[in-house]
N, C-alpha and C positions, 0 to 999 in steps of 0.2 A: 504494500500500500504506500503510495507516495505521500508527500508532505501535506499536512493541513496547515495552511499559512494564516488563516484568520477565520473566525466564525462565531456566531452566537448559537443559541440552542444547545441541545444535549447530544451526546454521542454514547451509544450503547454497543458494547462488545459482548455478544451473547452466544457465540458458537465458534468452534474451530480455533485456529491459530492465526493471529494477525501480526504482521511485522511492519512497523512504521520506521522509515528511514530518514525522514526530514523533520522539520520543526512541527510542533503540535501546539497550537494556540487556539483553544476552544474556550469561549467565555462561560458556557453553561456547565452542567454536570457531566462527568465522565463516569459511566457505570460499567464495571466488569462483572459479568454474570455468566459463568460457565465457559469462558474463553481464556486462551493464553494470549497475552498481548506483549509483544517484544518492542521495546523502544530502543532503536539502534541509531539515533541521530548522532551527529558529530559533537553537538553541544549538549549540555544538560537540559532536561525537559522539566518544565514546571506545569503542573496541572492545577487549575483554579479550584475545582471541587471534584474529589474522587470518592466514589462509593463502590465497594467491592462486596458482593454477596457470595460469590464463589469464583473460582478461576485462579489464574496466575498472572502476576505482573513481573516481567523480567526484561533482559536485554543488556546491551553494552552501554547505554546512556544512563547517567545518574538521573533519578526521578525524584522530584520534591512536590509537595502540595502546598498551596498557599491559602486554602480555605477549608 
């Protein structure tokens, strides 16, 4: 999956394995529910609002939450 450069709204990862290789800048909530999400950006990734009900968050990029 390519970069998300900007966006409002929410993103849900609810199935399979998703690999993000670019910047991730979503203003709404990010929900991980039953999916494996790999953040492999060159720079650290900051997620505004993260909710995990099941699944895995991993990858080569450092991930922080701000909300």
